[in-house]
All heavy atoms as a GROMACS GRO file, in nm:
protein
  552
    1PRO      N    1   0.083  -0.120   0.000
    1PRO     CA    2   0.000   0.000   0.000
    1PRO      C    3   0.087   0.126   0.000
    1PRO      O    4   0.195   0.127   0.059
    1PRO     CB    5  -0.082  -0.011   0.127
    1PRO     CG    6  -0.008  -0.105   0.216
    1PRO     CD    7   0.073  -0.194   0.125
    2ILE      N    8   0.038   0.225  -0.065
    2ILE     CA    9   0.108   0.353  -0.070
    2ILE      C   10   0.026   0.454   0.009
    2ILE      O   11  -0.094   0.470  -0.014
    2ILE     CB   12   0.125   0.402  -0.215
    2ILE    CG1   13   0.209   0.303  -0.294
    2ILE    CG2   14   0.186   0.542  -0.217
    2ILE    CD1   15   0.218   0.334  -0.441
    3ARG      N   16   0.092   0.520   0.103
    3ARG     CA   17   0.029   0.625   0.181
    3ARG      C   18   0.129   0.736   0.200
    3ARG      O   19   0.244   0.712   0.234
    3ARG     CB   20  -0.014   0.573   0.318
    3ARG     CG   21  -0.095   0.677   0.394
    3ARG     CD   22  -0.053   0.686   0.540
    3ARG     NE   23  -0.128   0.790   0.606
    3ARG     CZ   24  -0.084   0.916   0.619
    3ARG    NH1   25   0.033   0.950   0.575
    3ARG    NH2   26  -0.158   1.006   0.677
    4PHE      N   27   0.086   0.858   0.172
    4PHE     CA   28   0.171   0.973   0.200
    4PHE      C   29   0.085   1.093   0.230
    4PHE      O   30  -0.033   1.097   0.198
    4PHE     CB   31   0.271   1.000   0.086
    4PHE     CG   32   0.212   1.024  -0.049
    4PHE    CD1   33   0.213   1.151  -0.104
    4PHE    CD2   34   0.158   0.920  -0.124
    4PHE    CE1   35   0.162   1.174  -0.230
    4PHE    CE2   36   0.107   0.942  -0.250
    4PHE     CZ   37   0.108   1.070  -0.304
    5ASP      N   38   0.143   1.187   0.300
    5ASP     CA   39   0.073   1.310   0.332
    5ASP      C   40   0.168   1.427   0.315
    5ASP      O   41   0.289   1.408   0.299
    5ASP     CB   42   0.014   1.306   0.474
    5ASP     CG   43   0.119   1.282   0.580
    5ASP    OD1   44   0.203   1.371   0.603
    5ASP    OD2   45   0.118   1.173   0.640
    6CYS      N   46   0.112   1.544   0.318
    6CYS     CA   47   0.193   1.664   0.297
    6CYS      C   48   0.122   1.782   0.362
    6CYS      O   49  -0.001   1.790   0.361
    6CYS     CB   50   0.209   1.688   0.147
    6CYS     SG   51   0.327   1.817   0.107
    7GLY      N   52   0.200   1.871   0.417
    7GLY     CA   53   0.143   1.993   0.473
    7GLY      C   54   0.096   2.086   0.362
    7GLY      O   55   0.158   2.094   0.256
    8GLU      N   56  -0.014   2.153   0.386
    8GLU     CA   57  -0.068   2.246   0.286
    8GLU      C   58   0.029   2.358   0.253
    8GLU      O   59   0.028   2.410   0.142
    8GLU     CB   60  -0.202   2.300   0.333
    8GLU     CG   61  -0.310   2.194   0.337
    8GLU     CD   62  -0.440   2.240   0.399
    8GLU    OE1   63  -0.442   2.347   0.464
    8GLU    OE2   64  -0.540   2.168   0.384
    9GLN      N   65   0.114   2.394   0.347
    9GLN     CA   66   0.213   2.498   0.323
    9GLN      C   67   0.353   2.441   0.299
    9GLN      O   68   0.452   2.514   0.300
    9GLN     CB   69   0.218   2.597   0.441
    9GLN     CG   70   0.092   2.680   0.459
    9GLN     CD   71  -0.018   2.603   0.531
    9GLN    OE1   72   0.007   2.519   0.616
    9GLN    NE2   73  -0.142   2.632   0.495
   10ASP      N   74   0.362   2.312   0.277
   10ASP     CA   75   0.490   2.244   0.257
   10ASP      C   76   0.551   2.284   0.123
   10ASP      O   77   0.479   2.295   0.022
   10ASP     CB   78   0.466   2.093   0.260
   10ASP     CG   79   0.594   2.012   0.273
   10ASP    OD1   80   0.692   2.041   0.202
   10ASP    OD2   81   0.595   1.918   0.353
   11ILE      N   82   0.682   2.301   0.120
   11ILE     CA   83   0.750   2.336  -0.005
   11ILE      C   84   0.742   2.223  -0.107
   11ILE      O   85   0.761   2.245  -0.227
   11ILE     CB   86   0.898   2.375   0.019
   11ILE    CG1   87   0.974   2.260   0.085
   11ILE    CG2   88   0.908   2.501   0.102
   11ILE    CD1   89   1.124   2.281   0.095
   12LEU      N   90   0.710   2.103  -0.062
   12LEU     CA   91   0.701   1.987  -0.151
   12LEU      C   92   0.557   1.954  -0.191
   12LEU      O   93   0.533   1.854  -0.259
   12LEU     CB   94   0.765   1.865  -0.084
   12LEU     CG   95   0.912   1.880  -0.046
   12LEU    CD1   96   0.959   1.759   0.033
   12LEU    CD2   97   0.997   1.901  -0.170
   13ARG      N   98   0.462   2.038  -0.154
   13ARG     CA   99   0.321   2.007  -0.180
   13ARG      C  100   0.290   1.991  -0.328
   13ARG      O  101   0.223   1.897  -0.369
   13ARG     CB  102   0.228   2.112  -0.121
   13ARG     CG  103   0.080   2.070  -0.132
   13ARG     CD  104  -0.013   2.181  -0.086
   13ARG     NE  105   0.008   2.305  -0.156
   13ARG     CZ  106  -0.034   2.333  -0.279
   13ARG    NH1  107  -0.101   2.243  -0.348
   13ARG    NH2  108  -0.013   2.450  -0.334
   14VAL      N  109   0.343   2.080  -0.412
   14VAL     CA  110   0.315   2.071  -0.556
   14VAL      C  111   0.364   1.938  -0.612
   14VAL      O  112   0.294   1.872  -0.690
   14VAL     CB  113   0.378   2.191  -0.631
   14VAL    CG1  114   0.365   2.173  -0.781
   14VAL    CG2  115   0.312   2.321  -0.587
   15SER      N  116   0.482   1.895  -0.570
   15SER     CA  117   0.535   1.766  -0.616
   15SER      C  118   0.449   1.650  -0.567
   15SER      O  119   0.423   1.555  -0.641
   15SER     CB  120   0.679   1.748  -0.569
   15SER     OG  121   0.762   1.846  -0.626
   16ASN      N  122   0.404   1.657  -0.442
   16ASN     CA  123   0.318   1.552  -0.389
   16ASN      C  124   0.182   1.551  -0.457
   16ASN      O  125   0.127   1.444  -0.484
   16ASN     CB  126   0.302   1.568  -0.238
   16ASN     CG  127   0.422   1.516  -0.163
   16ASN    OD1  128   0.457   1.400  -0.174
   16ASN    ND2  129   0.487   1.602  -0.087
   17ASP      N  130   0.128   1.668  -0.488
   17ASP     CA  131   0.003   1.675  -0.563
   17ASP      C  132   0.019   1.609  -0.700
   17ASP      O  133  -0.068   1.534  -0.745
   17ASP     CB  134  -0.041   1.820  -0.584
   17ASP     CG  135  -0.089   1.888  -0.458
   17ASP    OD1  136  -0.112   1.820  -0.355
   17ASP    OD2  137  -0.105   2.012  -0.462
   18ARG      N  138   0.131   1.636  -0.764
   18ARG     CA  139   0.159   1.578  -0.896
   18ARG      C  140   0.170   1.426  -0.887
   18ARG      O  141   0.115   1.353  -0.970
   18ARG     CB  142   0.286   1.639  -0.955
   18ARG     CG  143   0.309   1.604  -1.101
   18ARG     CD  144   0.429   1.674  -1.160
   18ARG     NE  145   0.424   1.817  -1.136
   18ARG     CZ  146   0.524   1.888  -1.082
   18ARG    NH1  147   0.638   1.829  -1.047
   18ARG    NH2  148   0.513   2.018  -1.063
   19LEU      N  149   0.242   1.378  -0.786
   19LEU     CA  150   0.256   1.234  -0.768
   19LEU      C  151   0.119   1.169  -0.746
   19LEU      O  152   0.088   1.066  -0.807
   19LEU     CB  153   0.348   1.203  -0.650
   19LEU     CG  154   0.360   1.055  -0.611
   19LEU    CD1  155   0.413   0.972  -0.727
   19LEU    CD2  156   0.447   1.041  -0.488
   20ALA      N  157   0.038   1.229  -0.662
   20ALA     CA  158  -0.096   1.173  -0.635
   20ALA      C  159  -0.179   1.169  -0.763
   20ALA      O  160  -0.249   1.070  -0.789
   20ALA     CB  161  -0.167   1.255  -0.528
   21ALA      N  162  -0.170   1.272  -0.845
   21ALA     CA  163  -0.244   1.276  -0.971
   21ALA      C  164  -0.196   1.167  -1.067
   21ALA      O  165  -0.276   1.100  -1.133
   21ALA     CB  166  -0.232   1.413  -1.035
   22GLU      N  167  -0.065   1.148  -1.075
   22GLU     CA  168  -0.010   1.045  -1.163
   22GLU      C  169  -0.046   0.905  -1.115
   22GLU      O  170  -0.076   0.817  -1.196
   22GLU     CB  171   0.141   1.062  -1.176
   22GLU     CG  172   0.178   1.187  -1.256
   22GLU     CD  173   0.327   1.209  -1.268
   22GLU    OE1  174   0.406   1.118  -1.234
   22GLU    OE2  175   0.366   1.318  -1.312
   23LEU      N  176  -0.044   0.883  -0.985
   23LEU     CA  177  -0.086   0.754  -0.931
   23LEU      C  178  -0.233   0.727  -0.963
   23LEU      O  179  -0.270   0.616  -1.004
   23LEU     CB  180  -0.062   0.747  -0.780
   23LEU     CG  181   0.083   0.741  -0.735
   23LEU    CD1  182   0.092   0.760  -0.583
   23LEU    CD2  183   0.149   0.611  -0.777
   24ALA      N  184  -0.316   0.828  -0.947
   24ALA     CA  185  -0.459   0.813  -0.976
   24ALA      C  186  -0.480   0.784  -1.125
   24ALA      O  187  -0.560   0.696  -1.161
   24ALA     CB  188  -0.535   0.938  -0.934
   25GLN      N  189  -0.409   0.857  -1.211
   25GLN     CA  190  -0.423   0.837  -1.354
   25GLN      C  191  -0.380   0.696  -1.395
   25GLN      O  192  -0.438   0.636  -1.485
   25GLN     CB  193  -0.340   0.941  -1.430
   25GLN     CG  194  -0.357   0.936  -1.579
   25GLN     CD  195  -0.283   1.048  -1.649
   25GLN    OE1  196  -0.202   1.119  -1.589
   25GLN    NE2  197  -0.308   1.063  -1.777
   26ALA      N  198  -0.282   0.641  -1.325
   26ALA     CA  199  -0.234   0.506  -1.354
   26ALA      C  200  -0.313   0.399  -1.278
   26ALA      O  201  -0.279   0.281  -1.283
   26ALA     CB  202  -0.086   0.495  -1.319
   27ASP      N  203  -0.420   0.439  -1.209
   27ASP     CA  204  -0.502   0.348  -1.130
   27ASP      C  205  -0.422   0.272  -1.024
   27ASP      O  206  -0.446   0.155  -0.997
   27ASP     CB  207  -0.576   0.248  -1.219
   27ASP     CG  208  -0.684   0.315  -1.304
   27ASP    OD1  209  -0.748   0.409  -1.252
   27ASP    OD2  210  -0.702   0.274  -1.419
   28VAL      N  211  -0.326   0.341  -0.964
   28VAL     CA  212  -0.248   0.283  -0.856
   28VAL      C  213  -0.316   0.320  -0.724
   28VAL      O  214  -0.329   0.439  -0.692
   28VAL     CB  215  -0.102   0.335  -0.857
   28VAL    CG1  216  -0.026   0.283  -0.737
   28VAL    CG2  217  -0.033   0.298  -0.987
   29PRO      N  218  -0.361   0.222  -0.648
   29PRO     CA  219  -0.426   0.254  -0.520
   29PRO      C  220  -0.330   0.325  -0.426
   29PRO      O  221  -0.214   0.284  -0.411
   29PRO     CB  222  -0.464   0.116  -0.464
   29PRO     CG  223  -0.456   0.022  -0.578
   29PRO     CD  224  -0.356   0.078  -0.673
   30HIS      N  225  -0.378   0.430  -0.365
   30HIS     CA  226  -0.294   0.507  -0.272
   30HIS      C  227  -0.383   0.594  -0.185
   30HIS      O  228  -0.500   0.615  -0.215
   30HIS     CB  229  -0.194   0.594  -0.349
   30HIS     CG  230  -0.259   0.704  -0.428
   30HIS    ND1  231  -0.322   0.680  -0.548
   30HIS    CD2  232  -0.272   0.835  -0.403
   30HIS    CE1  233  -0.370   0.794  -0.595
   30HIS    NE2  234  -0.342   0.889  -0.508
   31THR      N  235  -0.325   0.640  -0.078
   31THR     CA  236  -0.390   0.736   0.011
   31THR      C  237  -0.299   0.857   0.021
   31THR      O  238  -0.181   0.844   0.054
   31THR     CB  239  -0.411   0.675   0.151
   31THR    OG1  240  -0.495   0.559   0.138
   31THR    CG2  241  -0.475   0.775   0.246
   32TYR      N  242  -0.354   0.972  -0.010
   32TYR     CA  243  -0.278   1.098  -0.002
   32TYR      C  244  -0.363   1.198   0.075
   32TYR      O  245  -0.479   1.221   0.042
   32TYR     CB  246  -0.248   1.150  -0.141
   32TYR     CG  247  -0.185   1.288  -0.146
   32TYR    CD1  248  -0.077   1.320  -0.066
   32TYR    CD2  249  -0.232   1.384  -0.233
   32TYR    CE1  250  -0.018   1.445  -0.071
   32TYR    CE2  251  -0.173   1.510  -0.241
   32TYR     CZ  252  -0.066   1.540  -0.160
   32TYR     OH  253  -0.008   1.664  -0.165
   33GLU      N  254  -0.304   1.254   0.178
   33GLU     CA  255  -0.374   1.354   0.259
   33GLU      C  256  -0.294   1.482   0.264
   33GLU      O  257  -0.173   1.480   0.285
   33GLU     CB  258  -0.391   1.304   0.403
   33GLU     CG  259  -0.480   1.183   0.416
   33GLU     CD  260  -0.492   1.141   0.561
   33GLU    OE1  261  -0.396   1.082   0.612
   33GLU    OE2  262  -0.597   1.170   0.621
   34LYS      N  263  -0.363   1.593   0.245
   34LYS     CA  264  -0.303   1.725   0.266
   34LYS      C  265  -0.355   1.775   0.400
   34LYS      O  266  -0.476   1.780   0.422
   34LYS     CB  267  -0.340   1.822   0.154
   34LYS     CG  268  -0.265   1.793   0.026
   34LYS     CD  269  -0.292   1.898  -0.078
   34LYS     CE  270  -0.412   1.854  -0.157
   34LYS     NZ  271  -0.435   1.935  -0.276
   35LEU      N  272  -0.264   1.808   0.486
   35LEU     CA  273  -0.299   1.850   0.622
   35LEU      C  274  -0.241   1.989   0.648
   35LEU      O  275  -0.145   2.030   0.583
   35LEU     CB  276  -0.241   1.750   0.722
   35LEU     CG  277  -0.279   1.603   0.699
   35LEU    CD1  278  -0.194   1.512   0.786
   35LEU    CD2  279  -0.426   1.582   0.725
   36PRO      N  280  -0.295   2.060   0.744
   36PRO     CA  281  -0.238   2.191   0.777
   36PRO      C  282  -0.093   2.177   0.822
   36PRO      O  283  -0.059   2.084   0.894
   36PRO     CB  284  -0.325   2.240   0.894
   36PRO     CG  285  -0.451   2.160   0.886
   36PRO     CD  286  -0.412   2.028   0.825
   37GLY      N  287  -0.008   2.265   0.775
   37GLY     CA  288   0.129   2.266   0.822
   37GLY      C  289   0.233   2.282   0.715
   37GLY      O  290   0.203   2.292   0.596
   38ARG      N  291   0.357   2.284   0.760
   38ARG     CA  292   0.474   2.302   0.674
   38ARG      C  293   0.563   2.178   0.682
   38ARG      O  294   0.531   2.082   0.750
   38ARG     CB  295   0.554   2.424   0.721
   38ARG     CG  296   0.483   2.556   0.703
   38ARG     CD  297   0.565   2.668   0.766
   38ARG     NE  298   0.532   2.801   0.723
   38ARG     CZ  299   0.413   2.858   0.727
   38ARG    NH1  300   0.310   2.791   0.772
   38ARG    NH2  301   0.395   2.982   0.688
   39HIS      N  302   0.676   2.184   0.617
   39HIS     CA  303   0.774   2.075   0.620
   39HIS      C  304   0.866   2.096   0.741
   39HIS      O  305   0.979   2.142   0.728
   39HIS     CB  306   0.854   2.076   0.489
   39HIS     CG  307   0.931   1.952   0.465
   39HIS    ND1  308   0.876   1.842   0.403
   39HIS    CD2  309   1.058   1.919   0.494
   39HIS    CE1  310   0.968   1.748   0.394
   39HIS    NE2  311   1.079   1.790   0.449
   40ASP      N  312   0.814   2.063   0.859
   40ASP     CA  313   0.891   2.086   0.982
   40ASP      C  314   0.851   1.986   1.089
   40ASP      O  315   0.761   1.905   1.071
   40ASP     CB  316   0.873   2.231   1.031
   40ASP     CG  317   0.728   2.269   1.058
   40ASP    OD1  318   0.643   2.179   1.077
   40ASP    OD2  319   0.698   2.390   1.061
   41TRP      N  320   0.922   1.992   1.203
   41TRP     CA  321   0.898   1.895   1.311
   41TRP      C  322   0.758   1.907   1.369
   41TRP      O  323   0.698   1.806   1.408
   41TRP     CB  324   1.002   1.910   1.421
   41TRP     CG  325   1.133   1.853   1.382
   41TRP    CD1  326   1.249   1.922   1.357
   41TRP    CD2  327   1.165   1.716   1.359
   41TRP    NE1  328   1.349   1.836   1.320
   41TRP    CE2  329   1.300   1.708   1.320
   41TRP    CE3  330   1.092   1.597   1.365
   41TRP    CZ2  331   1.363   1.588   1.290
   41TRP    CZ3  332   1.154   1.477   1.335
   41TRP    CH2  333   1.288   1.474   1.298
   42ALA      N  334   0.704   2.026   1.374
   42ALA     CA  335   0.568   2.042   1.427
   42ALA      C  336   0.468   1.962   1.343
   42ALA      O  337   0.378   1.896   1.396
   42ALA     CB  338   0.529   2.190   1.431
   43TYR      N  339   0.486   1.967   1.212
   43TYR     CA  340   0.399   1.890   1.123
   43TYR      C  341   0.418   1.740   1.148
   43TYR      O  342   0.321   1.666   1.166
   43TYR     CB  343   0.428   1.923   0.976
   43TYR     CG  344   0.348   1.839   0.882
   43TYR    CD1  345   0.219   1.877   0.848
   43TYR    CD2  346   0.397   1.719   0.831
   43TYR    CE1  347   0.142   1.798   0.764
   43TYR    CE2  348   0.321   1.640   0.747
   43TYR     CZ  349   0.193   1.680   0.714
   43TYR     OH  350   0.117   1.600   0.633
   44TRP      N  351   0.543   1.695   1.146
   44TRP     CA  352   0.570   1.552   1.159
   44TRP      C  353   0.528   1.495   1.293
   44TRP      O  354   0.485   1.380   1.301
   44TRP     CB  355   0.717   1.523   1.131
   44TRP     CG  356   0.739   1.520   0.984
   44TRP    CD1  357   0.794   1.616   0.906
   44TRP    CD2  358   0.700   1.416   0.896
   44TRP    NE1  359   0.792   1.579   0.775
   44TRP    CE2  360   0.735   1.455   0.766
   44TRP    CE3  361   0.639   1.293   0.913
   44TRP    CZ2  362   0.711   1.376   0.654
   44TRP    CZ3  363   0.616   1.214   0.803
   44TRP    CH2  364   0.652   1.256   0.675
   45THR      N  365   0.537   1.575   1.396
   45THR     CA  366   0.494   1.529   1.528
   45THR      C  367   0.348   1.484   1.524
   45THR      O  368   0.312   1.383   1.584
   45THR     CB  369   0.514   1.640   1.632
   45THR    OG1  370   0.652   1.672   1.639
   45THR    CG2  371   0.464   1.598   1.769
   46ASN      N  372   0.266   1.557   1.450
   46ASN     CA  373   0.125   1.521   1.439
   46ASN      C  374   0.098   1.419   1.329
   46ASN      O  375   0.018   1.328   1.345
   46ASN     CB  376   0.041   1.646   1.415
   46ASN     CG  377   0.043   1.740   1.534
   46ASN    OD1  378   0.031   1.696   1.647
   46ASN    ND2  379   0.061   1.867   1.508
   47ALA      N  380   0.166   1.433   1.216
   47ALA     CA  381   0.136   1.349   1.100
   47ALA      C  382   0.185   1.205   1.115
   47ALA      O  383   0.123   1.114   1.062
   47ALA     CB  384   0.196   1.412   0.974
   48VAL      N  385   0.292   1.185   1.186
   48VAL     CA  386   0.346   1.049   1.198
   48VAL      C  387   0.245   0.956   1.265
   48VAL      O  388   0.233   0.838   1.230
   48VAL     CB  389   0.483   1.048   1.269
   48VAL    CG1  390   0.471   1.076   1.417
   48VAL    CG2  391   0.555   0.918   1.243
   49GLU      N  392   0.167   1.008   1.357
   49GLU     CA  393   0.065   0.925   1.422
   49GLU      C  394  -0.038   0.876   1.321
   49GLU      O  395  -0.082   0.762   1.326
   49GLU     CB  396  -0.003   1.003   1.534
   49GLU     CG  397  -0.105   0.920   1.609
   49GLU     CD  398  -0.171   0.992   1.725
   49GLU    OE1  399  -0.121   1.098   1.767
   49GLU    OE2  400  -0.273   0.940   1.772
   50ARG      N  401  -0.076   0.961   1.225
   50ARG     CA  402  -0.172   0.920   1.122
   50ARG      C  403  -0.115   0.806   1.039
   50ARG      O  404  -0.186   0.713   1.002
   50ARG     CB  405  -0.207   1.038   1.032
   50ARG     CG  406  -0.283   1.148   1.103
   50ARG     CD  407  -0.304   1.267   1.011
   50ARG     NE  408  -0.412   1.244   0.918
   50ARG     CZ  409  -0.539   1.273   0.941
   50ARG    NH1  410  -0.573   1.325   1.057
   50ARG    NH2  411  -0.631   1.251   0.851
   51SER      N  412   0.014   0.813   1.009
   51SER     CA  413   0.078   0.706   0.932
   51SER      C  414   0.079   0.576   1.011
   51SER      O  415   0.049   0.469   0.956
   51SER     CB  416   0.221   0.745   0.894
   51SER     OG  417   0.220   0.851   0.802
   52PHE      N  418   0.114   0.584   1.137
   52PHE     CA  419   0.114   0.463   1.220
   52PHE      C  420  -0.026   0.402   1.227
   52PHE      O  421  -0.042   0.280   1.218
   52PHE     CB  422   0.164   0.493   1.361
   52PHE     CG  423   0.312   0.519   1.370
   52PHE    CD1  424   0.362   0.599   1.472
   52PHE    CD2  425   0.401   0.465   1.280
   52PHE    CE1  426   0.499   0.622   1.482
   52PHE    CE2  427   0.537   0.488   1.289
   52PHE     CZ  428   0.586   0.567   1.391
   53ARG      N  429  -0.127   0.485   1.243
   53ARG     CA  430  -0.264   0.434   1.249
   53ARG      C  431  -0.306   0.368   1.118
   53ARG      O  432  -0.374   0.265   1.117
   53ARG     CB  433  -0.362   0.545   1.286
   53ARG     CG  434  -0.350   0.587   1.430
   53ARG     CD  435  -0.448   0.695   1.463
   53ARG     NE  436  -0.421   0.746   1.596
   53ARG     CZ  437  -0.514   0.792   1.676
   53ARG    NH1  438  -0.638   0.797   1.637
   53ARG    NH2  439  -0.481   0.836   1.795
   54PHE      N  440  -0.267   0.428   1.006
   54PHE     CA  441  -0.297   0.372   0.875
   54PHE      C  442  -0.240   0.231   0.863
   54PHE      O  443  -0.310   0.136   0.828
   54PHE     CB  444  -0.240   0.462   0.765
   54PHE     CG  445  -0.255   0.408   0.627
   54PHE    CD1  446  -0.371   0.427   0.555
   54PHE    CD2  447  -0.150   0.339   0.566
   54PHE    CE1  448  -0.385   0.376   0.426
   54PHE    CE2  449  -0.162   0.288   0.437
   54PHE     CZ  450  -0.281   0.307   0.367
   55PHE      N  451  -0.111   0.215   0.893
   55PHE     CA  452  -0.048   0.084   0.879
   55PHE      C  453  -0.093  -0.014   0.986
   55PHE      O  454  -0.101  -0.134   0.961
   55PHE     CB  455   0.105   0.099   0.874
   55PHE     CG  456   0.150   0.162   0.745
   55PHE    CD1  457   0.197   0.291   0.741
   55PHE    CD2  458   0.140   0.091   0.626
   55PHE    CE1  459   0.236   0.349   0.621
   55PHE    CE2  460   0.178   0.147   0.506
   55PHE     CZ  461   0.226   0.277   0.503
   56ASP      N  462  -0.127   0.035   1.103
   56ASP     CA  463  -0.183  -0.051   1.207
   56ASP      C  464  -0.317  -0.106   1.162
   56ASP      O  465  -0.346  -0.225   1.179
   56ASP     CB  466  -0.197   0.025   1.338
   56ASP     CG  467  -0.246  -0.064   1.451
   56ASP    OD1  468  -0.183  -0.169   1.477
   56ASP    OD2  469  -0.348  -0.028   1.514
   57ARG      N  470  -0.400  -0.021   1.102
   57ARG     CA  471  -0.529  -0.065   1.051
   57ARG      C  472  -0.512  -0.171   0.943
   57ARG      O  473  -0.582  -0.272   0.942
   57ARG     CB  474  -0.606   0.056   0.998
   57ARG     CG  475  -0.750   0.032   0.971
   57ARG     CD  476  -0.832   0.160   0.948
   57ARG     NE  477  -0.767   0.258   0.862
   57ARG     CZ  478  -0.717   0.374   0.904
   57ARG    NH1  479  -0.724   0.408   1.032
   57ARG    NH2  480  -0.661   0.457   0.819
   58LEU      N  481  -0.416  -0.152   0.853
   58LEU     CA  482  -0.388  -0.254   0.751
   58LEU      C  483  -0.347  -0.386   0.814
   58LEU      O  484  -0.392  -0.493   0.773
   58LEU     CB  485  -0.276  -0.208   0.657
   58LEU     CG  486  -0.312  -0.105   0.553
   58LEU    CD1  487  -0.186  -0.066   0.476
   58LEU    CD2  488  -0.418  -0.158   0.459
   59GLN      N  489  -0.262  -0.378   0.912
   59GLN     CA  490  -0.215  -0.499   0.981
   59GLN      C  491  -0.333  -0.572   1.046
   59GLN      O  492  -0.342  -0.694   1.038
   59GLN     CB  493  -0.110  -0.461   1.085
   59GLN     CG  494  -0.048  -0.579   1.155
   59GLN     CD  495   0.049  -0.654   1.066
   59GLN    OE1  496   0.085  -0.612   0.957
   59GLN    NE2  497   0.092  -0.769   1.112
   60MET      N  498  -0.419  -0.497   1.110
   60MET     CA  499  -0.536  -0.558   1.175
   60MET      C  500  -0.629  -0.622   1.072
   60MET      O  501  -0.680  -0.731   1.095
   60MET     CB  502  -0.611  -0.452   1.257
   60MET     CG  503  -0.530  -0.395   1.372
   60MET     SD  504  -0.481  -0.519   1.492
   60MET     CE  505  -0.628  -0.526   1.588
   61GLU      N  506  -0.647  -0.557   0.958
   61GLU     CA  507  -0.732  -0.612   0.852
   61GLU      C  508  -0.672  -0.742   0.799
   61GLU      O  509  -0.743  -0.839   0.776
   61GLU     CB  510  -0.750  -0.512   0.739
   61GLU     CG  511  -0.836  -0.394   0.776
   61GLU     CD  512  -0.836  -0.285   0.669
   61GLU    OE1  513  -0.775  -0.304   0.561
   61GLU    OE2  514  -0.897  -0.180   0.695
   62ARG      N  515  -0.542  -0.744   0.781
   62ARG     CA  516  -0.476  -0.865   0.729
   62ARG      C  517  -0.483  -0.979   0.829
   62ARG      O  518  -0.498  -1.094   0.792
   62ARG     CB  519  -0.331  -0.835   0.692
   62ARG     CG  520  -0.324  -0.752   0.566
   62ARG     CD  521  -0.185  -0.729   0.521
   62ARG     NE  522  -0.188  -0.653   0.397
   62ARG     CZ  523  -0.085  -0.594   0.345
   62ARG    NH1  524   0.034  -0.602   0.403
   62ARG    NH2  525  -0.096  -0.527   0.232
   63ARG      N  526  -0.471  -0.947   0.956
   63ARG     CA  527  -0.482  -1.051   1.058
   63ARG      C  528  -0.622  -1.110   1.058
   63ARG      O  529  -0.638  -1.230   1.076
   63ARG     CB  530  -0.449  -0.996   1.197
   63ARG     CG  531  -0.304  -0.974   1.219
   63ARG     CD  532  -0.278  -0.928   1.359
   63ARG     NE  533  -0.139  -0.896   1.376
   63ARG     CZ  534  -0.092  -0.818   1.470
   63ARG    NH1  535  -0.173  -0.762   1.557
   63ARG    NH2  536   0.036  -0.792   1.479
   64GLY      N  537  -0.722  -1.026   1.036
   64GLY     CA  538  -0.860  -1.074   1.033
   64GLY      C  539  -0.888  -1.156   0.909
   64GLY      O  540  -0.977  -1.241   0.910
   65ALA      N  541  -0.810  -1.135   0.804
   65ALA     CA  542  -0.834  -1.205   0.678
   65ALA      C  543  -0.768  -1.343   0.676
   65ALA      O  544  -0.795  -1.424   0.590
   65ALA     CB  545  -0.780  -1.121   0.561
   66THR      N  546  -0.679  -1.370   0.772
   66THR     CA  547  -0.610  -1.499   0.771
   66THR      C  548  -0.672  -1.594   0.870
   66THR      O  549  -0.743  -1.562   0.957
   66THR     CB  550  -0.461  -1.483   0.805
   66THR    OG1  551  -0.447  -1.422   0.933
   66THR    CG2  552  -0.391  -1.404   0.697
   0.00000   0.00000   0.00000
């Protein structure tokens, strides 16, 4: 699974928007979230938890499927 996020004021937002559009055009399943913030520790302190929850949810789904 592909999951990524980016701060709305992040210097890399345009590149991440482009990547998300190309993945969608190629029908590649992915999750992309734009959240408030910049490319800094304050952003990552909050965003990393969302990533952990995403992958934890996947792990739980896979455990239920076996």
